[in-house]
N, C-alpha and C positions, 0 to 999 in steps of 0.2 A: 322171496329169495331171488326169483327171476328178475324182479325190478332192481334189486341191489346189484346184481351181476351185470346188468346192462351197461353201466358206464365202463367197467373194466373190459367188457367185450368190445366196446366201441373204441377203446384206447389203442388196440393193436392196429386197426386200419388207419387211425389217425396218425400214429407214429410212422407207419409205412408211407402215408401220404406226405408227411413232412420230409422223410428221407428222399422221396421222389422229387419233391420241390427243390431240396438242396442240390440233388444231382443235376436237375435241369438248370439251376442257377449256375453251377460250376461249368456245365457244358456251354451255356450262353456266354459266360465270362471268357472261357477258352476260345470260343468262336470269335468273340470281340477282339481278343488279343491277336488272333491270326487273320482277321478279316482284311480283305483288300479294300483300298480306299475307293471312294465313290467316283465314277467316271464323270468327266466334266459336262457331259450331256445332261446331267441331272438338273443343272441350273437353267437349261434352255426353257424359255417361256415364262420364267420368273421376272416380273417387272419389265416385260417387253424385250428380254434378251433373246436374240435370234441365233440360228445355227451359224450364221456368218461370224458372229462374235466368238462362238465356240471355236470355229476353225482358226480364227486369228490368234486366239490364245494358244491353241495346240501347236500352231506353227512357231510360236514364241517359246515353246517348251513347257507350257502348263497343260497337264493331262488329267488332273484330278481336281475335285472340289477342294480338297485339303490344301493343295498347292496354292490355290487362289486365296483361300481363307488366311493362309499364313504369309502371303506376300504383302508388301507395303503398297500403299496407294501410289507412291512414287515409282515403284517397279512396274506396276500395271500401266501407269501413264506413259512409261517409256516404250511400251509396245506400240508399234506402228498400227494405226487404225483404231486405237482405244483412246477416247477423249477423257477428260477429267470427269465429266458427268457419267460416262459409261463405266469408268473405273469404280466410281461410287456404287453404282448399281451391282457391279460384279462382286464387290466386297460384301455388300449387304446380302446378296443372294447366297453367297458361299457361307456367310456367318449364320444364316437361317438354317443351314443343314449341318454345319460342323460346329460343335460346342468349342468355344475358345476362352471361356471364362473360368471361374474357380470350380474346383471339385473337392470333395473331402479327402483327407489323407487315407481314410479307410478304403475308399473306392480306388484310389491310386495304388494302394498296397495290394489289393485283390487283382488289379490289372497286371501289375508287375509280377505277381506270383504266378499268373497264368501264362506269362510269356515263355516261349520255347527257348531253349539253349542248345546250341549245336555241339555235339560230342567231338572232342579233339582227337580221339583215338587212344588217349592215355588216361586211365582212371585218376592217377595222382594229379595230373594237370587239370583235369575237369574239377577235381576237388578244390584246388586253390582258387579256381575261377567261379566257384559257386554252382557248378553244373556244366559249364562250357561257355562258348562264345554267345553272349546275350543279344537278343533282338533289340532293335530300336536305338542302338548307340554304336559308337566307334570303338573298336579295340585296336590298340597299337602294339605291335610286336617289334622290338628292335634288338640288335645284337651285331657282333662282328661277322665277318665272312665265315661261312660254314658252321653256323650255330643252329641251323635247322629252320630258318624262317620260311623259305620256299617249300621245304618238305611239309611244314605245317599247313601251308596254303593248299598244296596238292591233296593232302588228307582231308581237309575241311571241304574242299570242292566236291568230294565224294560223300562224306558223312552228312552234309547238309541235305542230301536227297533222301536220306533214310526217313522212315515214318517216325513220328514223335515218340512212340513207345520204345523205339530203338536208339533214341538220342539224336534224331535229325529234325529238320524243319519241314520236310516233305515239300521241297521246292527246288527250283533251279538255282544254279550258281552263275553269277556274272563276274568275269575275271578280266581285270585290266592289268596288262603286263607292260612295265616300263623298262625292264632289264633284259627281256628275251630269255627268261629262265623257265618259262612254262613248257612242259613236256607231256603231251597227251599219252605217250607210251608209259609214263610213270603211273598213270591212273589205273591201268589194267590190274596189276597185282593188288592194289588197294581195294578196287571194286570186288575182286574175287574174294578177298579176305572177309568182306561184309556180305558175301553171297548175293551180289548184285550183277545185273547184266551189263557187261562192259560197254556195249554199243549204246544202250539206253543212258548210261552214266555220261558218256561223251556227248551225246546229243543234248543233254540237259545242262551243258556248260556253254554259256555264251562268252566267247573269248575275243579280245581285241588287243592289239599291240599299239601302245601310245608312242608316238614318235617325237612329240614335243609337248611343252606345258599347255599350249593352246589346244592341241588335239586331246590331251588328257582331260581338260575341262569340257570340251565339246562332247566327249564320250559319255559324260554324265547326263547330258540332255537326251542322248539316244537311249541311255539306260532307263531314264524315267518313262519314256514312251514304251519301251519293252515291258516294264513292270506294270504299266497300266493295263496291259493285255494278257499277262501271264503271271503265274505265281512264282516268285523268287524268294528264297530264304536266306541267301548270302551274297554279299558283294565283297570282292577281294581286289585290293590295289597293291601290287607288288613291283616296285616299292613306291611310296607316295612322294618321296623327296628326290629320287634319282635324277629326273630331268631338270628339276629346279636347281640342283647342285651343279649341273653342267652348263645350264643356260645363263645363270646369273653369277657373275664373278666379282669378287672383291666387296669391300664395305660400301662402295659407291652405289652398288645395285642391291644392297641388302634390303632396303626399305621396299623397293619395287617387288622384290622376290616375296617378301612376307605378306604384302598386300595381295598379290596374286594367289599365293598359297592359302591365305585366309579365305579368299573367295571360293576356292576349290573345296576347302573343308566345310564351308557353310552349305554348299550344294550337297556335299556328301552327307552331312548331318540331316539336311532336309529329306533326302532320300531314305535314310535310316528310319526317321520318325514317321514320314508319310506312308511308307510301304511296310513298316514294321519288319525290316530285314536286319539281320546281323551284318555288320560291316567290319572287315578285318583289313588293316593297312600295315604293311611292313615298313620299317624305316632303317636307314643306314646310320652309322655312328661316325664320330670324329674323335681324334685323340684329345685328351685333356693334358695341356702342357703347364698348367698352373702348379707351381711347387707346393701349394697348400693342399693339393689332392694326392700327395704322395702315398697316403695310407688308405685312400678311397678308390673309387673306380678310375680306370685309366682311359675311359672313353665316355662320351655322352651322346645322346641321340640328336640328329639334325632337326632343324625346324623351329627351335626355340620355344618360347612361351605360347605362340600361336597354336602350334601342334599339340602342346601339352594340355592346353585348355579345351581344345576341340575333342579330345579323346576322353571317354569315360573310364576305360581300363587301359593300363600300361603294363606290358609284360616284357621283362628283360631276359634274353637268352644268352647262355654262356656255354662254351665247350666243356666237355667232360672227358672221361676216359673212353677211348674207342668210339663206339656209336652212341654213347650216353651223352645227354645234354642236360643242363640245369636251367630251369625257368624260375624267375623270381617275380612275384606280383608286386609291382612298384606302387601302383595307385588304383584304387576303386573305392567309390564313396561308401559302399556297404560291406567291404571285405577287408580283413587285416592283411598286412604284409606277410607273405609266406613263400616257401620254396618248394619245388617239386622236381624230381628227376624223370626224364622220359627218354625213350630210345628211338633211334632212326633205323628202321628195318626196310627190307625189300617191300613190305606191305604198308609203308608209310610210318607215321608217328604211332608209337606203341608204348606199352609199359616198359620201364627200364629193366634191363637184365641185371639182377642183383649179384650174379656170380662173378 
């Protein structure tokens, strides 16, 4: 009898061991989704690469192994002090540490499922976004004046600092302001709502006012350097098209504007993927004068197809009654088109008041 019972007695610890293994795998997956990229110093010594080469790359804006692995040979050769032969060595060294080939859809699905999403402050808005603003991609929010774009930015600048179990990314916020609408005092009641220390919240927001499109692009290089040294969970650009709209005028400069905007968005995408941060950009709109749109929207977002293709998620905001606003999910590859109501309160974006 004892011999017959032995297998069933052994089954319990085996099941517990399997559960432990599954839990460990989930933790490893979550850690992988949140992990910081490898510092560029990791390739020093590989195939004769020296500290001087690392310094040259860092001065040129490359701060991680991932940034080198994803750069083209042409980009690396354009760096002063990097020869064609040295560029080949750098690419090979980075490729030996960062996988850039194929992976299974199952592994990708697990990685995406483990990615954190930043709580917007409104349950209904989070629901249509699949949980919040997602890591590793760009979310665009557009709408007319006073539809709540900057209010959403201020709220997310606070909630991104929450721990993952409370809907945050447990990281700092990097805020690029092109319109001069950022107000630190607005953050205090939002922080108090989530029972956070106001001073800590403010110190964890790296703010910069962009004065022109060149400055706006240069700030991304500084952002990459900061993210290589510290954990950030959210990047905000409010708004992404404001300076382009004022600096480039008429159809004669449209091509140059789109090329420059496309370059900025590629850098922003690289930061999102390289550092696995959520990126939120707000966008202005322009009136639709085509008579064929009489029964459709009366406005459309600035930026054209370049901006549309660079963003993974597009969210349209509209005014509602009083402090209520309407959000419509226009585009996301894994989510259906849906609407949600949210409210603008003293404590930031919140659930809509149904009364």
